[in-house]
C-alpha positions as a Markdown table, in Angstrom:
| # | Residue | x | y | z |
|---|---|---|---|---|
| 1 | Met | 0.1 | -0.1 | 0.0 |
| 2 | Ser | 1.6 | 3.3 | -1.0 |
| 3 | His | 2.4 | 6.0 | 1.8 |
| 4 | Ile | -0.6 | 9.0 | 1.9 |
| 5 | Gln | 1.0 | 12.3 | 2.3 |
| 6 | Ile | -1.1 | 14.4 | 4.5 |
| 7 | Pro | -1.0 | 18.0 | 3.1 |
| 8 | Arg | 0.2 | 20.5 | 5.4 |
| 9 | Gly | -2.6 | 22.3 | 7.5 |
| 10 | Leu | -5.0 | 19.9 | 6.6 |
| 11 | Thr | -5.2 | 18.6 | 10.4 |
| 12 | Glu | -5.7 | 22.2 | 11.6 |
| 13 | Leu | -8.5 | 23.2 | 9.1 |
| 14 | Leu | -10.5 | 20.0 | 9.7 |
| 15 | Gln | -10.2 | 20.7 | 13.4 |
| 16 | Gly | -11.3 | 24.4 | 13.4 |
| 17 | Tyr | -14.4 | 23.1 | 11.2 |
| 18 | Thr | -15.0 | 20.2 | 13.8 |
| 19 | Val | -14.7 | 22.7 | 16.7 |
| 20 | Glu | -17.3 | 25.2 | 14.9 |
| 21 | Val | -19.8 | 22.3 | 14.5 |
| 22 | Leu | -19.5 | 21.0 | 18.1 |
| 23 | Arg | -20.0 | 24.8 | 19.4 |
| 24 | Gln | -22.7 | 25.6 | 16.6 |
| 25 | Gln | -24.6 | 22.4 | 16.2 |
| 26 | Pro | -25.8 | 23.2 | 13.1 |
| 27 | Pro | -28.9 | 21.0 | 11.4 |
| 28 | Asp | -27.2 | 20.7 | 8.2 |
| 29 | Leu | -23.5 | 19.9 | 8.1 |
| 30 | Val | -23.0 | 20.5 | 4.4 |
| 31 | Asp | -24.5 | 23.7 | 4.5 |
| 32 | Phe | -22.6 | 24.6 | 7.5 |
| 33 | Ala | -19.3 | 23.2 | 5.7 |
| 34 | Val | -20.1 | 25.4 | 2.4 |
| 35 | Asp | -20.6 | 28.5 | 4.4 |
| 36 | Tyr | -17.8 | 28.2 | 6.9 |
| 37 | Phe | -15.0 | 27.5 | 4.4 |
| 38 | Thr | -16.5 | 30.2 | 2.6 |
| 39 | Arg | -16.3 | 32.7 | 5.0 |
| 40 | Leu | -12.6 | 31.3 | 6.0 |
| 41 | Arg | -11.6 | 32.0 | 2.4 |
| 42 | Glu | -13.3 | 35.9 | 2.3 |
| 43 | Ala | -11.3 | 36.3 | 5.9 |
| 44 | Arg | -8.0 | 35.2 | 4.4 |
| 45 | Ala | -8.5 | 37.3 | 1.2 |
| 46 | Gln | -9.5 | 40.2 | 3.3 |
| 47 | Ala | -6.5 | 40.0 | 5.6 |
| 48 | Ala | -4.4 | 40.1 | 2.5 |
| 49 | Ser | -5.8 | 43.1 | 1.2 |
| 50 | Pro | -5.0 | 46.3 | 2.0 |
| 51 | Ser | -8.7 | 47.0 | 3.6 |
| 52 | Thr | -8.8 | 46.0 | 7.3 |
| 53 | Thr | -13.0 | 46.0 | 7.2 |
| 54 | Pro | -14.2 | 42.5 | 8.0 |
| 55 | Pro | -16.3 | 40.9 | 5.2 |
| 56 | Ser | -19.8 | 40.8 | 5.8 |
| 57 | Gly | -20.9 | 37.5 | 7.9 |
| 58 | Cys | -17.4 | 36.8 | 8.9 |
| 59 | Gln | -17.9 | 37.5 | 12.7 |
| 60 | Gly | -16.6 | 34.6 | 14.5 |
| 61 | Leu | -13.9 | 33.9 | 12.3 |
| 62 | Glu | -10.4 | 34.6 | 13.1 |
| 63 | Pro | -7.7 | 34.6 | 10.3 |
| 64 | Ser | -4.1 | 33.5 | 10.9 |
| 65 | Pro | -2.6 | 36.5 | 13.4 |
| 66 | Gly | 0.4 | 36.3 | 11.0 |
| 67 | Leu | -1.7 | 37.5 | 8.1 |
| 68 | Val | -3.6 | 40.3 | 10.2 |
| 69 | Ala | -0.2 | 41.7 | 11.5 |
| 70 | Asp | 1.2 | 41.9 | 7.7 |
| 71 | Ala | -1.7 | 43.4 | 6.3 |
| 72 | Asn | -2.4 | 45.8 | 9.2 |
| 73 | Glu | 1.4 | 46.7 | 9.3 |
| 74 | Asp | 1.6 | 49.8 | 7.2 |
| 75 | Ser | -1.6 | 51.4 | 8.4 |
| 76 | Glu | -0.6 | 51.0 | 12.0 |
| 77 | Thr | 2.8 | 52.3 | 11.5 |
| 78 | Glu | 1.1 | 55.2 | 10.4 |
| 79 | Asp | -1.6 | 55.9 | 12.8 |
| 80 | Asp | 0.0 | 54.8 | 15.8 |
| 81 | Glu | 3.6 | 55.6 | 15.3 |
| 82 | Asp | 3.7 | 57.5 | 18.8 |
| 83 | Leu | 1.8 | 54.8 | 20.8 |
| 84 | Asp | 3.3 | 52.3 | 23.2 |
| 85 | Val | 1.9 | 48.8 | 23.0 |
| 86 | Pro | 1.6 | 47.5 | 26.2 |
| 87 | Ile | 3.0 | 44.0 | 26.6 |
| 88 | Pro | 0.2 | 41.3 | 27.4 |
| 89 | Gly | 0.7 | 40.1 | 31.0 |
| 90 | Arg | 0.8 | 36.5 | 32.0 |
| 91 | Phe | -2.9 | 36.5 | 33.6 |
| 92 | Asp | -4.4 | 38.5 | 30.7 |
| 93 | Arg | -7.0 | 37.2 | 28.9 |
| 94 | Arg | -6.7 | 36.5 | 25.3 |
| 95 | Val | -8.5 | 37.1 | 22.1 |
| 96 | Ser | -10.0 | 34.7 | 20.0 |
| 97 | Val | -7.6 | 31.7 | 18.7 |
| 98 | Cys | -10.2 | 29.5 | 17.2 |
| 99 | Ala | -8.5 | 30.1 | 13.9 |
| 100 | Glu | -4.8 | 30.1 | 15.0 |
| 101 | Ala | -2.4 | 27.8 | 12.7 |
| 102 | Phe | -0.1 | 25.4 | 14.5 |
| 103 | Asn | 1.1 | 22.4 | 13.0 |
| 104 | Pro | 3.0 | 20.1 | 15.7 |
| 105 | Asp | 3.7 | 17.6 | 13.0 |
| 106 | Glu | 5.9 | 20.2 | 10.9 |
| 107 | Glu | 9.6 | 19.8 | 11.8 |
| 108 | Glu | 9.9 | 23.5 | 11.7 |
| 109 | Glu | 12.9 | 25.1 | 13.4 |
| 110 | Asp | 12.2 | 26.9 | 16.7 |
| 111 | Thr | 13.1 | 30.6 | 16.5 |
| 112 | Asp | 10.7 | 31.7 | 19.5 |
| 113 | Pro | 12.7 | 33.1 | 22.3 |
| 114 | Arg | 12.8 | 30.9 | 25.5 |
| 115 | Val | 10.3 | 32.0 | 28.2 |
| 116 | Ile | 12.1 | 31.8 | 31.5 |
| 117 | His | 10.8 | 33.0 | 35.0 |
| 118 | Pro | 13.7 | 33.1 | 37.5 |
| 119 | Lys | 13.0 | 30.7 | 40.6 |
| 120 | Thr | 14.9 | 30.4 | 43.9 |
| 121 | Asp | 16.1 | 26.8 | 44.7 |
| 122 | Gln | 13.2 | 26.6 | 47.1 |
| 123 | Gln | 10.6 | 27.6 | 44.4 |
| 124 | Arg | 12.4 | 25.0 | 41.7 |
| 125 | Cys | 12.2 | 22.1 | 44.6 |
| 126 | Arg | 8.6 | 22.8 | 45.1 |
| 127 | Leu | 7.9 | 23.0 | 41.5 |
| 128 | Gln | 9.2 | 19.8 | 40.7 |
| 129 | Glu | 7.6 | 18.1 | 43.4 |
| 130 | Ala | 4.0 | 19.6 | 42.0 |
| 131 | Cys | 5.0 | 18.3 | 38.3 |
| 132 | Lys | 6.6 | 15.1 | 39.0 |
| 133 | Asp | 3.2 | 13.0 | 38.7 |
| 134 | Ile | 1.9 | 15.1 | 35.6 |
| 135 | Leu | 1.3 | 12.8 | 32.7 |
| 136 | Leu | 2.0 | 15.6 | 30.1 |
| 137 | Phe | 5.3 | 15.7 | 31.3 |
| 138 | Lys | 5.9 | 12.2 | 31.5 |
| 139 | Asn | 7.4 | 11.7 | 27.8 |
| 140 | Leu | 9.3 | 14.7 | 27.5 |
| 141 | Asp | 13.2 | 14.3 | 27.5 |
| 142 | Gln | 14.9 | 16.1 | 30.3 |
| 143 | Glu | 15.9 | 19.2 | 28.0 |
| 144 | Gln | 12.4 | 19.7 | 27.3 |
| 145 | Leu | 11.3 | 19.2 | 30.8 |
| 146 | Ser | 14.3 | 21.8 | 32.0 |
| 147 | Gln | 12.6 | 24.3 | 29.5 |
| 148 | Val | 8.9 | 23.6 | 30.9 |
| 149 | Leu | 10.1 | 24.3 | 34.4 |
| 150 | Asp | 12.1 | 27.2 | 33.4 |
| 151 | Ala | 9.0 | 28.8 | 31.7 |
| 152 | Met | 6.5 | 28.2 | 34.6 |
| 153 | Phe | 5.5 | 30.8 | 36.9 |
| 154 | Glu | 4.0 | 30.9 | 40.2 |
| 155 | Arg | 0.2 | 31.9 | 40.8 |
| 156 | Thr | -1.3 | 32.5 | 44.5 |
| 157 | Val | -5.1 | 32.2 | 44.5 |
| 158 | Lys | -7.6 | 33.1 | 47.2 |
| 159 | Val | -11.0 | 31.6 | 48.4 |
| 160 | Asp | -13.7 | 31.6 | 45.6 |
| 161 | Glu | -11.6 | 32.9 | 42.8 |
| 162 | His | -11.9 | 32.0 | 39.3 |
| 163 | Val | -8.6 | 30.5 | 37.9 |
| 164 | Ile | -10.0 | 29.8 | 34.5 |
| 165 | Asp | -13.8 | 30.5 | 33.3 |
| 166 | Gln | -16.2 | 28.1 | 31.0 |
| 167 | Gly | -16.2 | 29.8 | 27.4 |
| 168 | Asp | -13.2 | 31.9 | 27.9 |
| 169 | Asp | -10.1 | 31.1 | 25.4 |
| 170 | Gly | -7.0 | 29.3 | 26.8 |
| 171 | Asp | -4.2 | 31.5 | 28.3 |
| 172 | Asn | -2.3 | 29.1 | 30.3 |
| 173 | Phe | -2.0 | 25.3 | 31.6 |
| 174 | Tyr | -2.1 | 25.1 | 35.3 |
| 175 | Val | -0.3 | 22.2 | 37.9 |
| 176 | Ile | -1.7 | 22.3 | 41.3 |
| 177 | Glu | 0.8 | 22.8 | 44.1 |
| 178 | Arg | -1.8 | 23.2 | 47.2 |
| 179 | Gly | -5.2 | 24.2 | 47.5 |
| 180 | Thr | -8.8 | 22.6 | 46.8 |
| 181 | Tyr | -10.7 | 23.5 | 43.6 |
| 182 | Asp | -14.1 | 23.0 | 42.1 |
| 183 | Ile | -14.6 | 21.8 | 38.6 |
| 184 | Leu | -18.0 | 23.7 | 37.3 |
| 185 | Val | -19.6 | 23.5 | 34.1 |
| 186 | Thr | -22.8 | 25.5 | 33.0 |
| 187 | Lys | -25.2 | 23.8 | 30.6 |
| 188 | Asp | -28.9 | 24.9 | 29.6 |
| 189 | His | -28.3 | 27.7 | 32.4 |
| 190 | Gln | -27.9 | 25.2 | 35.3 |
| 191 | Thr | -24.2 | 24.9 | 36.7 |
| 192 | Arg | -22.7 | 22.1 | 38.8 |
| 193 | Ser | -20.1 | 20.6 | 40.0 |
| 194 | Val | -18.6 | 17.6 | 38.0 |
| 195 | Gly | -15.3 | 17.4 | 40.1 |
| 196 | Gln | -12.8 | 18.5 | 42.5 |
| 197 | Tyr | -9.0 | 18.8 | 42.7 |
| 198 | Asp | -7.8 | 18.2 | 46.0 |
| 199 | Asn | -3.6 | 19.6 | 46.4 |
| 200 | Arg | -2.6 | 18.1 | 43.1 |
| 201 | Gly | -3.4 | 17.4 | 39.6 |
| 202 | Ser | -3.4 | 19.9 | 36.5 |
| 203 | Phe | -5.9 | 21.4 | 34.4 |
| 204 | Gly | -6.3 | 23.7 | 31.3 |
| 205 | Glu | -4.5 | 21.7 | 28.6 |
| 206 | Leu | -7.5 | 20.8 | 26.3 |
| 207 | Ala | -8.1 | 24.6 | 25.2 |
| 208 | Leu | -4.5 | 24.9 | 24.5 |
| 209 | Met | -4.5 | 21.5 | 22.4 |
| 210 | Tyr | -7.3 | 22.2 | 20.5 |
| 211 | Asn | -7.6 | 26.1 | 19.9 |
| 212 | Thr | -11.1 | 25.5 | 21.8 |
| 213 | Pro | -13.0 | 27.5 | 24.6 |
| 214 | Arg | -12.3 | 26.6 | 28.3 |
| 215 | Ala | -14.7 | 23.6 | 29.1 |
| 216 | Ala | -15.3 | 24.3 | 32.4 |
| 217 | Thr | -14.9 | 26.7 | 35.2 |
| 218 | Ile | -12.3 | 26.3 | 37.9 |
| 219 | Val | -12.7 | 27.9 | 41.2 |
| 220 | Ala | -10.8 | 27.9 | 44.2 |
| 221 | Thr | -12.3 | 26.8 | 47.2 |
| 222 | Ser | -9.4 | 27.5 | 49.7 |
| 223 | Glu | -6.1 | 29.6 | 49.4 |
| 224 | Gly | -3.8 | 27.7 | 47.2 |
| 225 | Ser | -0.8 | 27.8 | 45.2 |
| 226 | Leu | -0.7 | 27.0 | 41.3 |
| 227 | Trp | 2.0 | 27.0 | 38.6 |
| 228 | Gly | 1.2 | 28.2 | 35.4 |
| 229 | Leu | 2.7 | 27.4 | 31.7 |
| 230 | Asp | 2.3 | 30.0 | 29.0 |
| 231 | Arg | 0.2 | 28.9 | 26.1 |
| 232 | Val | 3.4 | 29.7 | 23.4 |
| 233 | Thr | 5.7 | 27.5 | 25.6 |
| 234 | Phe | 3.0 | 25.0 | 26.1 |
| 235 | Arg | 2.2 | 24.4 | 22.4 |
| 236 | Arg | 6.0 | 24.7 | 21.3 |
| 237 | Ile | 7.1 | 21.9 | 23.6 |
| 238 | Ile | 4.1 | 19.7 | 24.7 |
| 239 | Val | 1.7 | 19.7 | 21.9 |
| 240 | Lys | 5.0 | 18.9 | 19.5 |
| 241 | Asn | 5.7 | 16.3 | 21.9 |
| 242 | Asn | 2.3 | 14.6 | 22.1 |
| 243 | Ala | 1.9 | 14.9 | 18.0 |
| 244 | Lys | 4.8 | 12.5 | 18.2 |
| 245 | Lys | 3.0 | 10.5 | 20.9 |
| 246 | Arg | -0.4 | 10.5 | 19.0 |
| 247 | Arg | 1.3 | 8.8 | 15.6 |
| 248 | Met | 2.5 | 6.1 | 18.5 |
| 249 | Phe | -0.6 | 5.6 | 20.1 |
| 250 | Glu | -3.6 | 6.3 | 17.5 |
| 251 | Ser | -3.7 | 3.1 | 16.0 |
| 252 | Phe | -3.7 | 1.1 | 19.4 |
| 253 | Ile | -6.6 | 3.6 | 20.9 |
| 254 | Glu | -8.6 | 2.7 | 17.8 |
| 255 | Ser | -8.5 | -1.1 | 18.2 |
| 256 | Val | -9.6 | -0.8 | 21.9 |
| 257 | Pro | -13.0 | -1.9 | 22.2 |
| 258 | Leu | -14.6 | 0.4 | 24.8 |
| 259 | Leu | -13.4 | 3.6 | 22.7 |
| 260 | Lys | -15.0 | 2.2 | 19.2 |
| 261 | Ser | -18.3 | 4.4 | 20.1 |
| 262 | Leu | -16.4 | 7.7 | 20.5 |
| 263 | Glu | -15.6 | 10.1 | 17.7 |
| 264 | Val | -12.1 | 10.2 | 16.2 |
| 265 | Ser | -11.9 | 13.7 | 17.6 |
| 266 | Glu | -12.9 | 12.4 | 21.0 |
| 267 | Arg | -9.9 | 9.6 | 20.7 |
| 268 | Met | -7.3 | 12.2 | 19.7 |
| 269 | Lys | -7.9 | 14.1 | 23.1 |
| 270 | Ile | -7.7 | 10.6 | 25.0 |
| 271 | Val | -4.5 | 10.1 | 23.4 |
| 272 | Asp | -3.1 | 13.3 | 24.2 |
| 273 | Val | -3.7 | 12.9 | 27.8 |
| 274 | Ile | -2.4 | 9.6 | 28.6 |
| 275 | Gly | 0.7 | 8.2 | 29.9 |
| 276 | Glu | 2.6 | 5.3 | 29.7 |
| 277 | Lys | 3.4 | 3.1 | 32.7 |
| 278 | Thr | 5.4 | 0.1 | 32.4 |
| 279 | Tyr | 5.3 | -2.9 | 35.3 |
| 280 | Lys | 7.8 | -5.9 | 36.0 |
| 281 | Asp | 6.2 | -9.6 | 37.0 |
| 282 | Gly | 4.4 | -9.7 | 40.1 |
| 283 | Glu | 4.2 | -5.8 | 40.7 |
| 284 | Arg | 1.1 | -4.5 | 41.9 |
| 285 | Ile | -0.5 | -1.7 | 39.7 |
| 286 | Ile | -3.6 | -1.0 | 42.1 |
| 287 | Ala | -4.6 | -2.1 | 45.6 |
| 288 | Gln | -7.7 | -3.3 | 46.9 |
| 289 | Gly | -9.3 | -0.5 | 49.4 |
| 290 | Glu | -7.1 | 2.2 | 48.1 |
| 291 | Lys | -8.6 | 5.4 | 46.5 |
| 292 | Ala | -8.7 | 5.6 | 43.0 |
| 293 | Asp | -6.8 | 8.1 | 40.8 |
| 294 | Ser | -6.4 | 6.5 | 37.1 |
| 295 | Phe | -7.7 | 4.4 | 34.7 |
| 296 | Tyr | -6.0 | 1.7 | 32.6 |
| 297 | Ile | -5.7 | 0.2 | 29.4 |
| 298 | Ile | -3.2 | -2.3 | 28.6 |
| 299 | Glu | -1.2 | -1.9 | 25.8 |
| 300 | Ser | 1.1 | -5.2 | 26.1 |
| 301 | Gly | 1.4 | -8.3 | 28.4 |
| 302 | Glu | -1.3 | -9.7 | 31.0 |
| 303 | Val | -2.8 | -8.6 | 34.3 |
| 304 | Ser | -4.4 | -10.4 | 37.1 |
| 305 | Ile | -7.3 | -9.1 | 39.1 |
| 306 | Leu | -7.5 | -10.3 | 42.5 |
| 307 | Ile | -10.1 | -9.9 | 45.5 |
| 308 | Arg | -9.9 | -10.4 | 49.1 |
| 309 | Ser | -12.1 | -13.1 | 50.3 |
| 310 | Lys | -13.6 | -13.5 | 53.6 |
| 311 | Thr | -13.8 | -17.0 | 53.9 |
| 312 | Lys | -10.5 | -18.1 | 52.6 |
| 313 | Ala | -7.2 | -17.2 | 54.6 |
| 314 | Asn | -3.8 | -17.5 | 53.6 |
| 315 | Lys | -0.7 | -19.0 | 55.8 |
| 316 | Asp | -0.4 | -15.4 | 57.8 |
| 317 | Ala | -3.9 | -15.8 | 58.6 |
| 318 | Gly | -4.9 | -12.7 | 56.5 |
| 319 | Asn | -7.8 | -12.7 | 54.0 |
| 320 | Gln | -6.8 | -14.6 | 50.7 |
| 321 | Glu | -6.4 | -12.8 | 47.3 |
| 322 | Val | -8.7 | -14.8 | 44.9 |
| 323 | Glu | -8.2 | -14.3 | 41.1 |
| 324 | Ile | -11.3 | -13.4 | 39.9 |
| 325 | Ala | -10.3 | -12.3 | 36.0 |
| 326 | Arg | -7.1 | -12.0 | 33.6 |
| 327 | Cys | -7.2 | -8.8 | 31.6 |
| 328 | His | -4.9 | -8.8 | 28.3 |
| 329 | Lys | -3.9 | -6.3 | 25.4 |
| 330 | Gly | -6.8 | -3.7 | 24.5 |
| 331 | Gln | -8.7 | -4.6 | 28.1 |
| 332 | Tyr | -9.0 | -2.0 | 30.7 |
| 333 | Phe | -9.3 | -2.2 | 34.4 |
| 334 | Gly | -9.9 | 0.5 | 37.2 |
| 335 | Glu | -12.7 | 1.8 | 36.1 |
| 336 | Leu | -14.9 | 0.7 | 38.7 |
| 337 | Ala | -14.0 | 2.8 | 41.6 |
| 338 | Leu | -13.9 | 5.9 | 39.1 |
| 339 | Val | -17.5 | 5.0 | 37.9 |
| 340 | Thr | -19.0 | 4.3 | 41.6 |
| 341 | Asn | -16.7 | 6.8 | 43.4 |
| 342 | Lys | -16.0 | 4.1 | 46.0 |
| 343 | Pro | -12.4 | 2.7 | 46.9 |
| 344 | Arg | -10.5 | 0.2 | 44.8 |
| 345 | Ala | -12.6 | -3.1 | 45.0 |
| 346 | Ala | -9.8 | -5.5 | 43.8 |
| 347 | Ser | -6.0 | -5.5 | 43.4 |
| 348 | Ala | -4.3 | -5.6 | 39.9 |
| 349 | Tyr | -0.8 | -7.6 | 39.4 |
| 350 | Ala | 1.3 | -7.4 | 36.5 |
| 351 | Val | 1.7 | -11.2 | 34.7 |
| 352 | Gly | 5.1 | -10.7 | 33.2 |
| 353 | Asp | 6.1 | -7.4 | 31.9 |
| 354 | Val | 3.3 | -5.3 | 31.3 |
| 355 | Lys | 2.9 | -1.7 | 29.7 |
| 356 | Cys | -0.4 | 0.2 | 30.6 |
| 357 | Leu | -1.7 | 3.5 | 29.1 |
| 358 | Val | -3.0 | 5.4 | 31.7 |
| 359 | Met | -5.3 | 8.2 | 32.2 |
| 360 | Asp | -5.8 | 10.2 | 35.5 |
| 361 | Val | -9.0 | 10.5 | 37.2 |
| 362 | Gln | -9.8 | 13.9 | 35.7 |
| 363 | Ala | -9.0 | 13.4 | 32.4 |
| 364 | Phe | -11.4 | 10.0 | 32.7 |
| 365 | Glu | -14.3 | 12.1 | 34.1 |
| 366 | Arg | -14.0 | 14.9 | 31.1 |
| 367 | Leu | -13.2 | 12.4 | 28.5 |
| 368 | Leu | -14.9 | 9.2 | 28.6 |
| 369 | Gly | -18.3 | 10.2 | 29.4 |
| 370 | Pro | -19.5 | 8.3 | 26.3 |
| 371 | Cys | -18.3 | 5.2 | 27.5 |
| 372 | Met | -19.9 | 5.4 | 31.0 |
| 373 | Asp | -23.1 | 3.5 | 30.1 |
| 374 | Ile | -20.6 | 0.7 | 28.7 |
| 375 | Met | -18.8 | 0.8 | 31.9 |
| 376 | Lys | -21.9 | 0.6 | 34.1 |
| 377 | Arg | -23.1 | -2.5 | 32.2 |
| 378 | Asn | -20.0 | -4.1 | 32.8 |
| 379 | Ile | -20.4 | -3.7 | 36.6 |
| 380 | Ser | -23.4 | -6.1 | 36.5 |
| 381 | His | -21.2 | -8.5 | 34.7 |
| 382 | Tyr | -18.5 | -8.4 | 37.1 |
| 383 | Glu | -21.1 | -9.3 | 40.0 |
| 384 | Glu | -22.5 | -12.1 | 38.0 |
| 385 | Gln | -19.2 | -13.3 | 37.9 |
| 386 | Leu | -18.3 | -13.0 | 41.4 |
| 387 | Val | -21.6 | -14.8 | 42.1 |
| 388 | Lys | -20.6 | -17.4 | 39.9 |
| 389 | Met | -17.3 | -17.9 | 41.7 |
| 390 | Phe | -18.1 | -17.7 | 45.1 |
| 391 | Gly | -21.8 | -18.5 | 45.4 |
| 392 | Ser | -22.6 | -15.0 | 46.8 |
| 393 | Ser | -21.2 | -11.5 | 46.8 |
| 394 | Met | -21.4 | -11.6 | 50.7 |
| 395 | Asp | -18.5 | -13.8 | 50.5 |
| 396 | Leu | -16.2 | -10.9 | 49.5 |
| 397 | Ile | -14.7 | -8.6 | 51.8 |
| 398 | Asp | -15.6 | -5.1 | 51.5 |
| 399 | Pro | -13.0 | -2.9 | 49.4 |
| 400 | Gly | -12.2 | -0.7 | 52.1 |
| 401 | Gln | -11.5 | -3.1 | 54.7 |
């Protein structure tokens, strides 16, 4: 089969169109596509012409920032020669970026100056501790990670302070050092909490990766401290690195039965937020009774699922662990506690060398909503399996014990 070359800019072009479809939910996709691309072409032509008046019906579309800058350069030089242009602050809100051009697959020379926020040794140590479990940073090499840490800045927040607001454009990615935060989503004029962060985690990556508005509002429920990473550095390092990871994981993710019901764009988002972990033979991956913080998909190897029995004891007079299932490549585990919001109901051990794709609980809640019904149906299958093996689910020790 001959190699098919994807034209430069095609991914971003279709991504921008997809975002607008999801935002506006048009009844006729073909008519909307004709209108969307016609207005995009008009915007590009207008940006290239001397006139800066936007074409009729072009509100909501933004041509490439570089084109606009070139088109306006002469007139701005004449009219605003004596004006000082303010430098945007790191907390300033950005203008619309939905048509911003960026192709992480292009191997272009990196000419942007590096962003560096000086830090004391104590700040650097705190920052490294806060970032050690951030999945987005796991695949960075040492030089890339060093550049990211150099570019991050500290932000302290007060109770009830809005860190980001749903619908705003993305400006920074945030890593939590300390503090508690509510995740609020407004839909049909109703605002509800869909989760919390408790002194760890990160947020804000999706808007930067996909040029989409913020999907949720994050409000501090205590005083706290965050580390922010600016949009330019995030896209230059994290997004480009994730493009390489996407090429590695895309075909595998498409083969996972659980994820087949997702749209292509939804699967792409999953690829971008997963990390990869390896385990040696016999190593425990999750432990029964622990608080759940991750969801696992087996990339290679085999995983044994065991549960403690009330009636069977081991030689140390403890509750014996009984194997209830084996999971193989493409199968998943760890979702039960996340779906039910209870402690882990079983332990998982590597059988031989195992490689897993790992998604944290916040990404799980945000991205796997369409799969939730499938996972809930599987919970009843677990119960049937346990009754078949033990005669009654009452034979099993409570997961929290």
